[in-house]
A tleap script that builds the chain and sets N, CA, C and O, in Angstrom:
source leaprc.protein.ff14SB
mol = sequence {
  NMET LEU THR SER LYS GLY GLN MET THR THR
  PRO LYS GLU VAL ARG ASN ALA LEU ASN LEU
  LYS PRO ALA GLU LYS VAL VAL ILE VAL MET
  GLU GLY ASP HIE ALA VAL ILE LYS PRO LEU
  ARG GLY ASN ILE LEU ASP ILE GLY GLY PRO
  ILE LYS ILE PRO GLU LYS GLU LYS PRO ILE
  TYR PHE CYS LYS VAL ARG GLU GLU CVAL
}
set mol.1.N position { 95.683 115.382 92.704 }
set mol.1.CA position { 96.069 116.768 92.905 }
set mol.1.C position { 97.080 116.834 94.045 }
set mol.1.O position { 96.890 116.207 95.087 }
set mol.2.N position { 98.140 117.584 93.847 }
set mol.2.CA position { 99.160 117.774 94.871 }
set mol.2.C position { 98.916 119.072 95.620 }
set mol.2.O position { 98.465 120.064 95.048 }
set mol.3.N position { 99.223 119.046 96.917 }
set mol.3.CA position { 99.148 120.278 97.701 }
set mol.3.C position { 100.412 121.091 97.445 }
set mol.3.O position { 101.321 120.625 96.759 }
set mol.4.N position { 100.475 122.292 97.987 }
set mol.4.CA position { 101.662 123.131 97.821 }
set mol.4.C position { 102.883 122.510 98.495 }
set mol.4.O position { 104.015 122.890 98.195 }
set mol.5.N position { 102.663 121.557 99.404 }
set mol.5.CA position { 103.766 120.864 100.077 }
set mol.5.C position { 104.139 119.561 99.367 }
set mol.5.O position { 104.992 118.818 99.851 }
set mol.6.N position { 103.510 119.279 98.229 }
set mol.6.CA position { 103.814 118.063 97.480 }
set mol.6.C position { 103.110 116.829 98.015 }
set mol.6.O position { 103.469 115.709 97.650 }
set mol.7.N position { 102.121 117.009 98.868 }
set mol.7.CA position { 101.384 115.878 99.426 }
set mol.7.C position { 100.188 115.550 98.537 }
set mol.7.O position { 99.661 116.410 97.830 }
set mol.8.N position { 99.774 114.279 98.591 }
set mol.8.CA position { 98.592 113.888 97.831 }
set mol.8.C position { 97.746 112.923 98.663 }
set mol.8.O position { 98.242 112.254 99.570 }
set mol.9.N position { 96.483 112.874 98.335 }
set mol.9.CA position { 95.574 111.957 99.004 }
set mol.9.C position { 95.455 110.700 98.158 }
set mol.9.O position { 95.216 110.769 96.953 }
set mol.10.N position { 95.625 109.550 98.804 }
set mol.10.CA position { 95.486 108.273 98.111 }
set mol.10.C position { 94.008 107.906 98.097 }
set mol.10.O position { 93.380 107.867 99.154 }
set mol.11.N position { 93.442 107.637 96.933 }
set mol.11.CA position { 92.023 107.292 96.853 }
set mol.11.C position { 91.680 106.062 97.713 }
set mol.11.O position { 92.507 105.168 97.895 }
set mol.12.N position { 90.459 106.038 98.228 }
set mol.12.CA position { 90.019 104.956 99.101 }
set mol.12.C position { 90.163 103.590 98.441 }
set mol.12.O position { 90.557 102.626 99.098 }
set mol.13.N position { 89.845 103.495 97.137 }
set mol.13.CA position { 89.948 102.211 96.442 }
set mol.13.C position { 91.390 101.685 96.472 }
set mol.13.O position { 91.619 100.485 96.618 }
set mol.14.N position { 92.351 102.596 96.334 }
set mol.14.CA position { 93.765 102.202 96.359 }
set mol.14.C position { 94.167 101.791 97.773 }
set mol.14.O position { 94.829 100.770 97.961 }
set mol.15.N position { 93.766 102.584 98.765 }
set mol.15.CA position { 94.073 102.234 100.172 }
set mol.15.C position { 93.507 100.867 100.512 }
set mol.15.O position { 94.181 100.061 101.154 }
set mol.16.N position { 92.284 100.595 100.092 }
set mol.16.CA position { 91.660 99.294 100.371 }
set mol.16.C position { 92.393 98.169 99.642 }
set mol.16.O position { 92.651 97.116 100.225 }
set mol.17.N position { 92.727 98.386 98.372 }
set mol.17.CA position { 93.408 97.353 97.592 }
set mol.17.C position { 94.773 96.997 98.170 }
set mol.17.O position { 95.197 95.843 98.109 }
set mol.18.N position { 95.468 98.008 98.739 }
set mol.18.CA position { 96.785 97.784 99.329 }
set mol.18.C position { 96.714 97.494 100.822 }
set mol.18.O position { 97.737 97.286 101.475 }
set mol.19.N position { 95.480 97.483 101.363 }
set mol.19.CA position { 95.265 97.250 102.789 }
set mol.19.C position { 96.073 98.226 103.644 }
set mol.19.O position { 96.722 97.834 104.614 }
set mol.20.N position { 96.021 99.505 103.265 }
set mol.20.CA position { 96.764 100.541 103.981 }
set mol.20.C position { 95.969 101.055 105.171 }
set mol.20.O position { 94.757 101.260 105.091 }
set mol.21.N position { 96.669 101.256 106.263 }
set mol.21.CA position { 96.083 101.804 107.487 }
set mol.21.C position { 96.555 103.244 107.657 }
set mol.21.O position { 97.570 103.624 107.073 }
set mol.22.N position { 95.835 104.066 108.451 }
set mol.22.CA position { 96.266 105.451 108.679 }
set mol.22.C position { 97.704 105.499 109.211 }
set mol.22.O position { 98.088 104.693 110.059 }
set mol.23.N position { 98.481 106.437 108.711 }
set mol.23.CA position { 99.873 106.700 109.100 }
set mol.23.C position { 100.842 105.614 108.622 }
set mol.23.O position { 102.027 105.672 108.950 }
set mol.24.N position { 100.366 104.627 107.855 }
set mol.24.CA position { 101.259 103.599 107.323 }
set mol.24.C position { 102.101 104.211 106.214 }
set mol.24.O position { 101.620 105.056 105.459 }
set mol.25.N position { 103.344 103.789 106.115 }
set mol.25.CA position { 104.257 104.340 105.120 }
set mol.25.C position { 104.161 103.562 103.806 }
set mol.25.O position { 103.919 102.355 103.788 }
set mol.26.N position { 104.359 104.292 102.716 }
set mol.26.CA position { 104.399 103.694 101.389 }
set mol.26.C position { 105.662 104.203 100.690 }
set mol.26.O position { 106.271 105.185 101.113 }
set mol.27.N position { 106.030 103.527 99.637 }
set mol.27.CA position { 107.145 103.972 98.814 }
set mol.27.C position { 106.617 104.106 97.393 }
set mol.27.O position { 105.794 103.306 96.948 }
set mol.28.N position { 107.099 105.124 96.687 }
set mol.28.CA position { 106.705 105.327 95.295 }
set mol.28.C position { 107.919 105.000 94.446 }
set mol.28.O position { 108.971 105.623 94.581 }
set mol.29.N position { 107.764 104.015 93.568 }
set mol.29.CA position { 108.857 103.527 92.733 }
set mol.29.C position { 108.574 103.914 91.287 }
set mol.29.O position { 107.468 103.703 90.789 }
set mol.30.N position { 109.568 104.477 90.615 }
set mol.30.CA position { 109.416 104.821 89.206 }
set mol.30.C position { 109.690 103.592 88.353 }
set mol.30.O position { 110.718 102.934 88.515 }
set mol.31.N position { 108.778 103.285 87.452 }
set mol.31.CA position { 108.933 102.198 86.489 }
set mol.31.C position { 108.682 102.800 85.114 }
set mol.31.O position { 107.543 102.901 84.658 }
set mol.32.N position { 109.767 103.194 84.469 }
set mol.32.CA position { 109.644 103.895 83.189 }
set mol.32.C position { 109.012 105.252 83.413 }
set mol.32.O position { 109.529 106.064 84.180 }
set mol.33.N position { 107.886 105.504 82.744 }
set mol.33.CA position { 107.196 106.783 82.915 }
set mol.33.C position { 105.996 106.658 83.850 }
set mol.33.O position { 105.115 107.518 83.852 }
set mol.34.N position { 105.962 105.568 84.659 }
set mol.34.CA position { 104.879 105.350 85.620 }
set mol.34.C position { 105.425 105.344 87.041 }
set mol.34.O position { 106.556 104.920 87.277 }
set mol.35.N position { 104.620 105.815 87.984 }
set mol.35.CA position { 104.956 105.725 89.400 }
set mol.35.C position { 104.068 104.644 90.013 }
set mol.35.O position { 102.859 104.622 89.784 }
set mol.36.N position { 104.675 103.748 90.791 }
set mol.36.CA position { 103.953 102.650 91.423 }
set mol.36.C position { 104.030 102.831 92.933 }
set mol.36.O position { 105.115 103.005 93.488 }
set mol.37.N position { 102.863 102.789 93.603 }
set mol.37.CA position { 102.803 102.919 95.058 }
set mol.37.C position { 102.836 101.532 95.672 }
set mol.37.O position { 102.036 100.667 95.316 }
set mol.38.N position { 103.776 101.324 96.607 }
set mol.38.CA position { 103.882 100.030 97.279 }
set mol.38.C position { 103.922 100.255 98.786 }
set mol.38.O position { 104.583 101.186 99.248 }
set mol.39.N position { 103.228 99.423 99.565 }
set mol.39.CA position { 103.291 99.548 101.020 }
set mol.39.C position { 104.717 99.278 101.501 }
set mol.39.O position { 105.399 98.403 100.969 }
set mol.40.N position { 105.160 100.021 102.494 }
set mol.40.CA position { 106.493 99.846 103.049 }
set mol.40.C position { 106.394 98.872 104.213 }
set mol.40.O position { 106.210 99.265 105.365 }
set mol.41.N position { 106.519 97.600 103.884 }
set mol.41.CA position { 106.429 96.532 104.876 }
set mol.41.C position { 107.600 95.594 104.676 }
set mol.41.O position { 108.063 95.409 103.550 }
set mol.42.N position { 108.081 95.005 105.747 }
set mol.42.CA position { 109.150 94.015 105.624 }
set mol.42.C position { 110.458 94.647 105.238 }
set mol.42.O position { 110.764 95.765 105.653 }
set mol.43.N position { 111.238 93.932 104.440 }
set mol.43.CA position { 112.568 94.331 104.029 }
set mol.43.C position { 112.489 95.301 102.855 }
set mol.43.O position { 111.754 95.058 101.898 }
set mol.44.N position { 113.235 96.388 102.922 }
set mol.44.CA position { 113.208 97.388 101.855 }
set mol.44.C position { 113.649 96.784 100.519 }
set mol.44.O position { 113.197 97.238 99.467 }
set mol.45.N position { 114.520 95.772 100.538 }
set mol.45.CA position { 114.969 95.161 99.290 }
set mol.45.C position { 113.867 94.360 98.613 }
set mol.45.O position { 113.914 94.148 97.402 }
set mol.46.N position { 112.869 93.911 99.383 }
set mol.46.CA position { 111.746 93.189 98.806 }
set mol.46.C position { 110.884 94.105 97.943 }
set mol.46.O position { 110.210 93.645 97.021 }
set mol.47.N position { 110.908 95.386 98.240 }
set mol.47.CA position { 110.035 96.335 97.566 }
set mol.47.C position { 110.582 96.756 96.210 }
set mol.47.O position { 109.884 96.660 95.202 }
set mol.48.N position { 111.819 97.219 96.179 }
set mol.48.CA position { 112.328 97.794 94.949 }
set mol.48.C position { 113.453 97.034 94.296 }
set mol.48.O position { 113.843 97.363 93.176 }
set mol.49.N position { 113.982 96.040 94.949 }
set mol.49.CA position { 115.119 95.327 94.379 }
set mol.49.C position { 116.356 96.200 94.448 }
set mol.49.O position { 116.475 97.044 95.336 }
set mol.50.N position { 117.280 96.002 93.515 }
set mol.50.CA position { 118.513 96.780 93.546 }
set mol.50.C position { 118.240 98.262 93.292 }
set mol.50.O position { 117.381 98.621 92.486 }
set mol.51.N position { 118.970 99.093 93.979 }
set mol.51.CA position { 118.808 100.542 93.845 }
set mol.51.C position { 119.821 101.042 92.823 }
set mol.51.O position { 121.008 100.733 92.919 }
set mol.52.N position { 119.359 101.805 91.857 }
set mol.52.CA position { 120.239 102.359 90.837 }
set mol.52.C position { 120.572 103.797 91.196 }
set mol.52.O position { 119.678 104.627 91.363 }
set mol.53.N position { 121.862 104.090 91.314 }
set mol.53.CA position { 122.314 105.440 91.642 }
set mol.53.C position { 122.832 106.080 90.359 }
set mol.53.O position { 123.697 105.513 89.691 }
set mol.54.N position { 122.310 107.260 90.007 }
set mol.54.CA position { 122.806 107.932 88.804 }
set mol.54.C position { 124.313 108.159 88.903 }
set mol.54.O position { 124.829 108.426 89.988 }
set mol.55.N position { 125.017 108.056 87.783 }
set mol.55.CA position { 126.479 108.168 87.750 }
set mol.55.C position { 126.960 109.439 88.434 }
set mol.55.O position { 127.941 109.403 89.176 }
set mol.56.N position { 126.279 110.575 88.195 }
set mol.56.CA position { 126.721 111.847 88.773 }
set mol.56.C position { 126.521 111.909 90.284 }
set mol.56.O position { 127.086 112.788 90.934 }
set mol.57.N position { 125.736 111.005 90.858 }
set mol.57.CA position { 125.490 111.012 92.300 }
set mol.57.C position { 126.263 109.929 93.044 }
set mol.57.O position { 126.130 109.802 94.261 }
set mol.58.N position { 127.069 109.146 92.326 }
set mol.58.CA position { 127.836 108.092 92.974 }
set mol.58.C position { 128.939 108.724 93.820 }
set mol.58.O position { 129.472 109.774 93.462 }
set mol.59.N position { 129.285 108.084 94.947 }
set mol.59.CA position { 130.324 108.650 95.813 }
set mol.59.C position { 131.695 108.592 95.148 }
set mol.59.O position { 131.955 107.751 94.288 }
set mol.60.N position { 132.559 109.504 95.568 }
set mol.60.CA position { 133.934 109.537 95.081 }
set mol.60.C position { 134.804 108.844 96.130 }
set mol.60.O position { 134.747 109.185 97.312 }
set mol.61.N position { 135.602 107.880 95.701 }
set mol.61.CA position { 136.490 107.175 96.612 }
set mol.61.C position { 137.853 107.862 96.561 }
set mol.61.O position { 138.630 107.667 95.627 }
set mol.62.N position { 138.124 108.671 97.588 }
set mol.62.CA position { 139.320 109.501 97.581 }
set mol.62.C position { 140.606 108.684 97.596 }
set mol.62.O position { 141.611 109.123 97.038 }
set mol.63.N position { 140.600 107.505 98.220 }
set mol.63.CA position { 141.800 106.653 98.207 }
set mol.63.C position { 142.161 106.265 96.780 }
set mol.63.O position { 143.336 106.260 96.413 }
set mol.64.N position { 141.158 105.942 95.978 }
set mol.64.CA position { 141.385 105.557 94.582 }
set mol.64.C position { 141.892 106.764 93.778 }
set mol.64.O position { 142.778 106.620 92.935 }
set mol.65.N position { 141.331 107.945 94.038 }
set mol.65.CA position { 141.754 109.160 93.339 }
set mol.65.C position { 143.214 109.453 93.672 }
set mol.65.O position { 143.994 109.821 92.794 }
set mol.66.N position { 143.582 109.289 94.949 }
set mol.66.CA position { 144.968 109.513 95.366 }
set mol.66.C position { 145.931 108.605 94.622 }
set mol.66.O position { 146.987 109.045 94.167 }
set mol.67.N position { 145.555 107.316 94.499 }
set mol.67.CA position { 146.411 106.355 93.819 }
set mol.67.C position { 146.607 106.716 92.357 }
set mol.67.O position { 147.685 106.508 91.800 }
set mol.68.N position { 145.570 107.256 91.739 }
set mol.68.CA position { 145.642 107.617 90.331 }
set mol.68.C position { 146.495 108.875 90.098 }
set mol.68.O position { 147.045 109.066 89.013 }
set mol.69.N position { 146.597 109.725 91.123 }
set mol.69.CA position { 147.342 110.976 90.992 }
set mol.69.C position { 148.746 110.753 91.379 }
set mol.69.O position { 149.552 111.683 91.342 }
savepdb mol mol.pdb
quit
């Protein structure tokens, strides 16, 4: 269940399985239609691998646009 602020409580079994401590950060990664909770430890690249940016959110390189115009 989510609160009105979008927060949720992680069940004790999950916290124990991931060895999570109070105030420890986690990351939620989408894998298809599933969300996977992973502890945020070490290098961020170890957790999710390459980051995919949707085409509409990719930055615009103005130097390249200038050259094309």
